[in-house]
Structure formats: structure tokens, C-alpha cells
C-alpha positions as MATLAB code, in Angstrom:
seq = 'XXXXXXXXXXXXXXXXXXXXXXXXXXXXXXXXXXXXXXXXXXXXXXXXXXXXXXXXXXXXXXXXXXXXXXXXXXXXXXXXXXXXXXXXXXXXXXXXXXXXXXXXXXXXXXXXXXXXXXXXXXXXXXXXXXXXXXXXXXXXXXXXXXXXXXXXXXXXXXXXXXXXXXXXXXXXXXXXXXXXXXXXXXXXXXXXXXXXXXXXXXXXXXXXXXXXXXXXXXXXXXXXXXXXXXXXXXXXXXXXXXXXXXXXXXXXXXXXXXXXXXXXXXXXXXXXXX';
ca = [
       0.000    0.000    0.000;
       2.847    2.384    0.806;
       4.429    1.713   -2.582;
       1.117    2.478   -4.280;
       0.839    5.754   -2.390;
       4.334    6.726   -3.498;
       4.004    5.634   -7.146;
       0.778    7.530   -7.807;
       2.242   10.989   -7.082;
       5.385   10.102   -9.053;
       3.330    9.038  -12.068;
       1.214   12.164  -11.703;
       4.303   14.381  -11.611;
       5.758   12.501  -14.590;
       2.649   13.172  -16.631;
       2.846   16.865  -15.786;
       6.499   16.966  -16.823;
       5.698   15.200  -20.094;
       2.850   17.632  -20.812;
       5.011   20.648  -20.062;
       7.846   19.293  -22.195;
       5.497   18.482  -25.076;
       3.965   21.942  -24.901;
       7.397   23.577  -24.942;
       8.461   21.498  -27.936;
       5.180   22.292  -29.760;
       5.512   25.991  -29.009;
       9.112   25.994  -30.260;
       8.032   24.379  -33.518;
       5.231   26.928  -33.957;
       7.655   29.814  -33.433;
      10.075   28.210  -35.854;
       7.363   27.857  -38.518;
       6.271   31.452  -37.953;
       9.829   32.597  -38.290;
      10.287   30.676  -41.519;
       6.988   32.042  -42.857;
       7.897   35.623  -41.982;
      11.325   35.179  -43.544;
       9.736   33.707  -46.665;
       7.247   36.570  -46.919;
      10.006   39.118  -46.388;
      12.101   37.464  -49.074;
       9.119   37.423  -51.451;
       8.423   41.107  -50.814;
      12.074   41.879  -51.397;
      12.090   39.941  -54.659;
       8.861   41.633  -55.793;
      10.258   45.073  -54.993;
      13.511   44.239  -56.777;
      11.609   42.990  -59.838;
       9.450   46.117  -59.770;
      12.500   48.355  -59.600;
      14.149   46.371  -62.375;
      11.043   46.666  -64.565;
      10.820   50.401  -63.961;
      14.452   50.761  -64.934;
      14.035   48.666  -68.081;
      10.691   50.256  -69.104;
      10.612   53.815  -67.812;
       7.290   55.609  -67.825;
       6.960   58.094  -70.673;
       5.956   61.525  -69.445;
       3.237   63.330  -71.435;
       4.828   65.224  -74.297;
       1.842   67.429  -75.061;
      -0.854   69.224  -73.101;
      -4.585   69.193  -73.720;
      -4.463   72.928  -74.372;
      -1.860   72.434  -77.090;
      -3.995   69.743  -78.731;
      -7.086   71.949  -78.628;
      -5.163   74.711  -80.364;
      -3.748   72.304  -82.960;
      -7.091   70.808  -84.006;
      -9.092   74.019  -84.044;
      -9.453   73.834  -87.862;
     -10.496   70.189  -87.926;
     -14.092   68.995  -88.126;
     -15.851   68.231  -84.857;
     -15.644   64.409  -85.162;
     -11.863   64.684  -85.580;
     -11.551   67.004  -82.589;
     -13.671   64.705  -80.444;
     -11.755   61.513  -81.109;
      -8.359   63.156  -80.627;
      -9.386   64.696  -77.293;
     -11.119   61.496  -76.196;
      -7.925   59.532  -76.747;
      -5.913   62.117  -74.817;
      -8.352   62.077  -71.897;
      -8.189   58.277  -71.853;
      -4.391   58.375  -71.775;
      -4.207   56.645  -75.156;
      -2.190   57.252  -78.289;
      -3.880   58.298  -81.550;
      -3.229   56.001  -84.502;
      -3.641   57.683  -87.901;
      -3.552   56.158  -91.384;
      -2.978   58.100  -94.606;
      -4.147   56.049  -97.577;
      -4.515   56.932 -101.251;
      -2.800   57.026 -104.612;
       0.949   57.131 -105.189;
       0.541   60.857 -105.798;
       1.158   61.237 -102.061;
       4.799   60.365 -102.767;
       5.256   62.729 -105.741;
       7.307   65.856 -105.234;
      10.322   64.519 -103.300;
       9.171   64.747 -100.596;
       5.501   64.175 -101.278;
       2.634   65.571  -99.266;
       2.443   62.436  -97.079;
       6.007   62.895  -95.861;
       5.526   66.623  -95.282;
       2.317   65.988  -93.358;
       3.659   63.167  -91.188;
       6.720   65.227  -90.291;
       4.566   68.153  -89.190;
       2.227   65.879  -87.245;
       5.247   64.495  -85.384;
       6.505   68.006  -84.671;
       3.113   69.052  -83.347;
       1.913   66.007  -81.418;
       5.100   64.104  -80.644;
       4.526   60.496  -79.607;
       0.841   61.180  -78.865;
      -0.057   60.682  -82.538;
       1.500   57.946  -84.659;
       1.078   57.987  -88.437;
       1.134   55.140  -90.958;
       1.077   55.558  -94.750;
      -0.289   53.264  -97.466;
      -0.118   54.275 -101.138;
      -1.446   52.310 -104.104;
      -1.091   52.750 -107.860;
      -4.513   51.808 -109.160;
      -8.239   52.497 -108.983;
     -10.447   52.370 -105.907;
     -11.757   49.009 -107.148;
      -8.218   47.645 -107.355;
      -7.476   49.000 -103.896;
     -10.505   47.413 -102.244;
      -9.912   44.064 -103.922;
      -6.104   43.874 -103.713;
      -4.597   46.293 -101.231;
      -7.019   47.053  -98.420;
      -6.528   43.753  -96.587;
      -2.742   44.140  -96.778;
      -2.931   47.119  -94.431;
      -2.108   46.270  -90.829;
      -5.536   46.966  -89.348;
      -4.454   45.500  -86.009;
      -2.891   48.901  -85.304;
      -6.458   50.030  -84.620;
      -6.564   53.306  -86.549;
      -8.530   56.111  -84.904;
      -8.214   58.457  -87.887;
      -8.067   57.506  -91.571;
      -7.283   60.193  -94.146;
      -8.458   58.742  -97.457;
      -7.990   59.941 -101.027;
     -10.454   57.688 -102.907;
      -8.382   57.408 -106.117;
     -10.754   59.724 -107.996;
      -8.234   60.735 -110.659;
      -7.173   57.113 -111.209;
     -10.849   56.183 -111.439;
     -11.402   58.649 -114.289;
     -12.925   56.688 -117.177;
     -12.490   53.371 -115.315;
     -14.728   53.381 -112.238;
     -18.234   54.809 -111.993;
     -18.825   57.605 -109.500;
     -21.399   55.517 -107.654;
     -18.957   52.611 -107.367;
     -16.235   54.893 -106.011;
     -18.629   55.945 -103.276;
     -19.444   52.313 -102.496;
     -15.725   51.644 -102.136;
     -15.538   54.429  -99.546;
     -18.204   52.627  -97.538;
     -16.298   49.341  -97.766;
     -13.188   51.019  -96.376;
     -15.202   52.639  -93.599;
     -16.727   49.285  -92.626;
     -13.249   47.760  -92.406;
     -12.043   50.664  -90.293;
     -15.020   50.561  -87.915;
     -14.722   46.792  -87.497;
     -11.410   47.438  -85.737;
     -12.227   50.719  -83.947;
     -15.940   51.391  -83.452;
     -15.575   55.173  -83.075;
     -12.884   55.707  -85.725;
     -13.248   58.724  -88.026;
     -12.858   58.678  -91.809;
     -11.646   61.944  -93.351;
     -11.950   62.356  -97.126;
      -9.842   64.467  -99.452;
      -9.934   64.715 -103.270;
      -7.100   63.829 -105.599;
      -5.049   66.781 -106.859;
      -6.352   69.084 -109.660;
      -5.112   68.985 -113.235;
      -5.105   71.668 -115.900;
      -8.151   71.791 -118.221;
      -9.928   68.974 -116.414;
     -13.228   67.888 -117.948;
     -15.307   65.020 -116.528;
     -12.826   64.881 -113.666;
     -14.444   68.050 -112.297;
     -17.800   66.252 -112.212;
     -16.209   63.431 -110.226;
     -14.703   65.824 -107.669;
     -17.961   67.734 -107.253;
     -19.791   64.439 -106.765;
     -17.261   63.356 -104.135;
     -17.667   66.566 -102.136;
     -21.455   66.342 -102.352;
     -21.330   62.703 -101.244;
     -19.050   63.568  -98.313;
     -21.413   66.290  -97.121;
     -24.438   64.033  -97.521;
     -22.803   61.301  -95.427;
     -21.334   63.801  -92.931;
     -17.757   62.757  -93.648;
     -15.106   65.340  -92.735;
     -13.838   66.651  -96.093;
     -10.621   68.580  -96.728;
     -11.052   70.573  -99.923;
      -7.424   71.367 -100.639;
      -8.359   72.452 -104.179;
      -9.012   75.927 -102.778;
      -5.235   76.286 -102.334;
      -4.442   75.448 -105.961;
      -4.938   77.657 -109.033;
      -8.138   76.950 -110.921;
      -8.144   74.052 -113.385;
      -8.696   76.653 -116.105;
      -5.683   78.682 -114.955;
      -2.474   77.843 -116.783;
      -0.525   78.687 -113.617;
      -1.716   75.340 -112.281;
       0.869   73.663 -114.517;
       3.690   75.248 -112.489;
       2.729   72.920 -109.640;
       2.669   69.825 -111.840;
       5.209   67.814 -113.785;
       4.937   67.160 -117.507;
       3.202   63.912 -116.597;
       0.570   65.850 -114.630;
       1.825   64.700 -111.238;
       2.514   67.068 -108.321;
       6.041   68.456 -108.415;
       7.899   69.704 -105.339;
       5.885   72.924 -105.189;
       2.665   71.026 -105.815;
       3.401   68.642 -102.951;
       4.068   71.592 -100.636;
       0.826   73.254 -101.710;
      -1.162   70.081 -101.150;
       0.494   69.432  -97.799;
      -0.114   72.988  -96.609;
      -3.891   72.486  -96.612;
      -3.647   69.189  -94.752;
      -1.172   70.577  -92.231;
      -3.420   73.559  -91.586;
      -6.370   71.219  -91.009;
      -4.620   68.903  -88.564;
      -2.211   71.290  -86.828;
      -3.554   74.848  -87.476;
      -0.185   75.847  -88.934;
];
């Protein structure tokens, strides 16, 4: 009986010791796990911050190169739809993508009007507006069937300045068909950018034009009827009945250097107010 009385307290004390020891070991493991977790999280945060700093160094943020006020002043001569889309893109912090498309006459003059215009757009808008150029030597029918799908429409053009090949169409494409081709181009443009704006301009004038004048008048009337922005650069050229017009054209009736400058001046004034 005495042994039993002695053993019971000893066993009881042993159990307490075991419990205390187990608790201490468990607590130590918990602290160790917490420490490892905190270290892991700290290391992850450090790596994330280092990667962020590395990314910022490799791809620095581009500061705005133009103010809204400057844009408003530059587009004051443009039609309202053009002004709206340019300002909307600026307010959204987006770049404007512009496409100039038309006949190879845009390259005549060394440099041609397309080069003169794109240079002035870059000087005015900087990186805010990016310009692409697509010229084609053929009719509007040829363009729609052969060239239009070769344009990189994935660039999502917000503005398209289009010369609908009216001079090349002379005697080859009906006026009504030329207008249908404009609609086809617009549909392609809007399929990529739902609020894109199509701006029309006529081909250049030639001396003693005949039926060509009827085509140009029909184009302007069509543009007004469909509410397309229309740049009538013919007002900057001498009349088609004025022999002075030939001083702006080559012997082949293409724009020469002075003709290209004259043509470009109207477009530059429209898009940049210069």
C-alpha cells in the first residue's frame, strides 16, 4: 500500500512533466514555422520590390509630351468628329493612330505631301499621334480588292485620311462605285475601332480637267451628304482653267515639289492649325 501511495504521485508528476515538455516542444516548432513564414514573406516582398524596380528601370514611364491645351489649339481647324476623337484619346491616356491612304501621288514631289504631313504631325503632337502611310497605284476598285486587306488593321486606326483614287478612277470606275468603295473602307475601319473617323480628301487638280471636275464635285457632295469630314485642298491650288496650275505639276501631270508643298499645306493647316 505504501508503494502504491508513493508511485501515484510520481506518475502524476511525470505526466505533468511530459505535458510541459510536449507543450514547450510544440511551441518551439510553432515559433520556428512562424519565423520561416515571416522570412519567406520578407524574401518574397524583397524579390517583388527588386523585380518592380528592375522593370521600372528597363521600361521607364513616358511623361506626357503634349498638353490638352496644345492639342485643342492644334485641331481648331479640324471637323468636330476629328476634334472629339483626338481629345477622347488624350483624356483616356491613349495614343492616336492615324492612317494616310490613297494614290501614289502622295509620294510625288520629293518629298511628297504624305512625308511633309507626317513630319509636321510628329513636330506638333510628338509620340501622342502615330502615323502610318499606305499608297497604291490603281483604282479604288483595285485597292478594295487587292490592297485594303494588306494594311495592318491590327494597329487600330482612330483616324483615316483617305484619297479615294478619284483621278485614277477617271474613265475606269463609276462615280457611284467609287462611293461604295468608300463605304467598304469605312466598314473595315469601324470593325477594328468602333468610333474611328474617316476623313476624305480629293485627288489633286489637273489643268483643263473635264469630266474629272464632275467626279470631284460628286465626291464633295457625297461627303457632305454622309457627314464625312472633307478637306477641300483644291481651294489652295490655281483653278483648273488657270495655266498657272501647270507650275505645280510635272509634264506627266503629277505634283512636283511645289505642288506637294501646296497640297500638304492644306492638310497641315487642317490637322495642326499651322
